[in-house]
C-alpha positions as CSV (number, residue, x, y, z in Angstrom):
1,X,-5.8,-19.1,-17.8
2,X,-6.1,-19.4,-14.0
3,X,-9.3,-20.0,-12.1
4,X,-9.1,-16.5,-10.7
5,X,-9.2,-15.0,-14.3
6,X,-12.1,-17.2,-15.1
7,X,-14.1,-16.0,-12.1
8,X,-12.8,-12.4,-11.8
9,X,-16.2,-11.0,-12.7
10,X,-18.1,-13.2,-10.1
11,X,-19.1,-12.7,-6.5
12,X,-17.7,-15.2,-4.0
13,X,-19.7,-16.8,-1.2
14,X,-17.8,-18.6,1.5
15,X,-19.5,-20.6,4.4
16,X,-18.2,-19.3,7.6
17,X,-20.6,-20.8,10.2
18,X,-23.6,-23.0,10.4
19,X,-24.5,-26.4,8.9
20,X,-22.2,-27.4,6.0
21,X,-25.0,-29.0,4.0
22,X,-25.6,-26.6,1.2
23,X,-29.2,-25.9,-0.1
24,X,-28.6,-24.1,-3.4
25,X,-32.3,-23.3,-3.7
26,X,-32.3,-21.6,-0.3
27,X,-29.3,-19.5,-1.4
28,X,-30.8,-18.4,-4.6
29,X,-34.1,-17.4,-2.8
30,X,-32.1,-15.4,-0.3
31,X,-30.1,-13.6,-3.1
32,X,-33.3,-12.9,-5.0
33,X,-34.4,-10.6,-2.1
34,X,-31.3,-8.5,-2.8
35,X,-31.0,-8.8,-6.6
36,X,-33.7,-9.8,-9.0
37,X,-33.2,-13.5,-9.9
38,X,-33.4,-12.8,-13.6
39,X,-30.0,-11.0,-13.1
40,X,-28.2,-14.1,-12.0
41,X,-26.4,-15.8,-14.9
42,X,-24.9,-18.8,-13.2
43,X,-24.1,-20.3,-9.7
44,X,-21.8,-23.0,-8.7
45,X,-18.5,-24.1,-7.2
46,X,-15.1,-25.6,-8.2
47,X,-15.4,-28.7,-6.1
48,X,-15.2,-27.1,-2.6
49,X,-18.8,-27.2,-1.2
50,X,-17.9,-24.3,1.1
51,X,-17.0,-21.9,-1.6
52,X,-19.6,-20.7,-4.2
53,X,-19.5,-18.3,-7.0
54,X,-22.2,-16.2,-8.5
55,X,-22.0,-14.6,-12.0
56,X,-24.4,-11.7,-12.7
57,X,-25.6,-10.3,-16.1
58,X,-24.9,-6.7,-15.1
59,X,-22.1,-5.0,-13.2
60,X,-24.7,-3.0,-11.2
61,X,-26.1,-6.2,-9.8
62,X,-22.7,-7.5,-8.9
63,X,-21.7,-4.2,-7.2
64,X,-25.1,-4.3,-5.2
65,X,-24.3,-7.9,-3.9
66,X,-20.7,-6.8,-3.0
67,X,-22.1,-4.1,-0.8
68,X,-22.9,-7.0,1.7
69,X,-20.3,-8.4,4.1
70,X,-22.3,-11.4,5.0
71,X,-25.3,-13.4,3.6
72,X,-27.6,-15.2,6.2
73,X,-29.3,-18.2,4.7
74,X,-31.3,-20.0,7.4
75,X,-28.8,-21.0,10.1
76,X,-25.8,-20.5,7.7
77,X,-23.6,-17.4,7.3
78,X,-21.6,-16.8,4.1
79,X,-19.0,-14.1,3.7
80,X,-19.5,-12.1,0.4
81,X,-16.4,-11.1,-1.3
82,X,-14.6,-10.8,-4.7
83,X,-12.9,-14.0,-5.8
84,X,-9.6,-14.4,-4.0
85,X,-6.4,-14.5,-6.2
86,X,-4.2,-16.9,-4.6
87,X,-0.8,-16.0,-6.1
88,X,0.1,-12.2,-5.7
89,X,3.2,-10.2,-6.6
90,X,5.1,-8.4,-3.8
91,X,7.6,-5.8,-4.6
92,X,10.3,-4.9,-2.1
93,X,12.0,-1.6,-2.5
94,X,15.5,-0.3,-1.5
95,X,17.2,-3.6,-1.6
96,X,20.7,-3.5,-3.1
97,X,21.5,-6.5,-5.4
98,X,24.3,-7.5,-3.0
99,X,21.6,-8.8,-0.6
100,X,20.9,-12.4,-1.6
101,X,17.7,-13.9,-2.5
102,X,18.2,-16.4,0.3
103,X,18.3,-13.5,2.8
104,X,15.1,-12.3,1.4
105,X,13.5,-15.7,1.5
106,X,14.3,-16.0,5.2
107,X,12.5,-12.8,6.0
108,X,9.4,-13.4,3.8
109,X,9.0,-17.0,5.0
110,X,7.9,-15.6,8.3
111,X,4.8,-14.2,6.6
112,X,1.7,-16.3,6.1
113,X,1.9,-17.7,2.6
114,X,4.0,-20.0,0.3
115,X,6.9,-18.4,-1.5
116,X,6.6,-19.2,-5.3
117,X,9.6,-17.3,-6.6
118,X,12.1,-14.5,-5.6
119,X,14.0,-12.5,-8.1
120,X,15.7,-9.2,-8.8
121,X,13.7,-6.7,-10.9
122,X,15.7,-5.6,-13.9
123,X,15.6,-2.4,-16.2
124,X,13.5,-2.6,-19.3
125,X,15.2,-3.4,-22.7
126,X,17.8,-2.8,-23.9
127,X,19.2,-2.7,-20.4
128,X,17.5,-5.8,-19.1
129,X,20.7,-7.4,-17.9
130,X,21.0,-4.5,-15.2
131,X,19.4,-5.3,-11.8
132,X,17.5,-2.6,-9.9
133,X,17.1,-2.2,-6.1
134,X,13.7,-3.9,-6.3
135,X,13.0,-7.5,-5.4
136,X,10.0,-9.2,-6.9
137,X,8.3,-12.0,-4.8
138,X,5.4,-14.1,-5.9
139,X,3.6,-15.6,-3.0
140,X,0.6,-17.9,-2.6
141,X,-2.1,-17.2,-0.1
142,X,-4.8,-19.5,1.1
143,X,-7.2,-16.8,2.1
144,X,-7.5,-13.0,2.1
145,X,-6.8,-13.0,5.9
146,X,-3.4,-14.4,5.2
147,X,-2.5,-11.2,3.3
148,X,-3.1,-9.1,6.4
149,X,0.2,-10.4,7.8
150,X,2.1,-8.7,5.0
151,X,3.8,-5.6,6.7
152,X,3.8,-2.2,5.0
153,X,7.6,-2.0,5.7
154,X,10.4,-3.6,7.5
155,X,14.0,-3.1,8.6
156,X,16.8,-4.9,6.9
157,X,20.5,-4.1,7.8
158,X,19.4,-0.7,8.9
159,X,17.5,0.0,5.7
160,X,13.8,0.7,5.6
161,X,12.2,-1.6,3.0
162,X,8.7,-0.5,1.8
163,X,6.5,-3.5,0.9
164,X,4.1,-3.1,-2.1
165,X,1.5,-5.9,-2.1
166,X,-0.4,-6.3,-5.3
167,X,-4.0,-5.0,-4.8
168,X,-3.2,-3.2,-1.6
169,X,-3.5,0.6,-1.4
170,X,-0.3,2.5,-1.5
171,X,0.9,4.3,1.7
172,X,3.2,7.3,1.6
173,X,5.8,7.4,4.4
174,X,6.4,11.2,3.9
175,X,2.9,12.7,4.2
176,X,1.2,9.6,5.7
177,X,-1.5,9.6,3.0
178,X,-2.7,6.8,0.9
179,X,-2.7,6.3,-2.9
180,X,1.0,7.0,-3.6
181,X,4.4,6.3,-2.3
182,X,7.1,8.7,-1.1
183,X,8.9,9.0,-4.5
184,X,5.6,10.2,-5.9
185,X,4.6,12.6,-3.1
186,X,3.9,16.2,-4.2
187,X,2.8,17.5,-0.6
188,X,4.2,20.8,0.3
189,X,6.9,21.0,3.1
190,X,7.2,24.2,5.2
191,X,10.8,25.5,5.8
192,X,9.7,27.3,9.0
193,X,8.4,24.4,11.0
194,X,9.6,21.6,8.7
195,X,6.1,19.9,8.7
196,X,4.3,18.4,5.7
197,X,1.1,19.8,4.3
198,X,1.5,23.6,4.1
199,X,4.0,26.2,2.6
200,X,6.0,28.8,4.4
201,X,3.6,31.5,3.9
202,X,0.7,29.5,5.3
203,X,2.6,28.5,8.5
204,X,0.9,29.4,11.8
205,X,3.9,28.9,13.9
206,X,5.2,32.2,15.3
207,X,8.2,33.6,13.3
208,X,11.1,34.0,15.8
209,X,14.8,34.3,15.9
210,X,15.2,30.6,16.5
211,X,13.0,29.6,13.5
212,X,14.9,32.1,11.2
213,X,18.3,30.9,12.5
214,X,17.2,27.2,12.2
215,X,16.2,27.9,8.6
216,X,19.5,29.5,7.9
217,X,21.3,26.5,9.5
218,X,19.4,24.1,7.3
219,X,20.4,26.1,4.3
220,X,24.1,26.5,5.2
221,X,26.5,27.4,2.5
222,X,23.7,28.6,0.2
223,X,23.2,32.1,-1.2
224,X,20.8,34.4,0.7
225,X,18.6,37.0,-0.7
226,X,21.5,39.5,-0.2
227,X,23.8,37.3,-2.2
228,X,25.7,36.6,1.0
229,X,27.0,33.2,2.1
230,X,26.0,31.5,5.4
231,X,28.7,29.3,7.0
232,X,28.4,27.0,10.0
233,X,31.4,26.3,12.3
234,X,31.6,22.5,12.7
235,X,33.1,22.6,16.2
236,X,30.7,25.0,17.8
237,X,27.6,24.5,15.7
238,X,27.1,28.2,15.6
239,X,25.7,29.8,12.4
240,X,27.7,32.8,11.3
241,X,26.2,35.4,8.9
242,X,28.2,37.7,6.8
243,X,25.4,40.4,7.4
244,X,23.4,40.7,10.6
245,X,19.7,39.7,10.5
246,X,17.5,42.8,9.9
247,X,15.3,44.0,12.7
248,X,12.3,43.5,10.3
249,X,12.8,39.8,10.4
250,X,12.5,39.5,14.2
251,X,9.2,39.5,16.1
């Protein structure tokens, strides 16, 4: 079991400024003004005098403490945070197995952190010998600030590579919202203006001949409501209709 697992229910205090001589009594007295002292179960460190951990008896006391960004104790200031997990998993998507791990290591080595391992993600059993287009990287970070250097995506051989960092909120490149990725996106896409977030019937853009023709162009060689076929001449780029557009469709 790692130190992070042992301390995952604690609140971390890291000295960021002031005298480095720690007065534990002064720290407890300051904390007791925020959370009743009888809610503190234990307080200590793991050998680093600048990094301390508090275990509370109730989750509500812990959450109340985590609402603070900093704790001022006399002339000292401590950052208040959840315990930092040093080794995290990073998943890189859209990477063909033909791209070697050495190439990936070269890219990732420019980020702040120490590479622990790089490997291809495989399908679950009974097909665990088949590699996917996902590369799994385990990376060690010395502080939460180092994780800020991990990009959301990057380009490799012309391919956009989304970067999924363990513990970081997902970002969708399709609708620009957080909480999911593009393959999970269910946002509506309008066929009139081609924008994300609303359906055709809710589009506020004026319906014109250009919009109608553009929609037909995007749906080239597909059946229309009249069961006719729309064809596009490659050389001219002109859309030809087997039946004329009805006047009711024009503004």
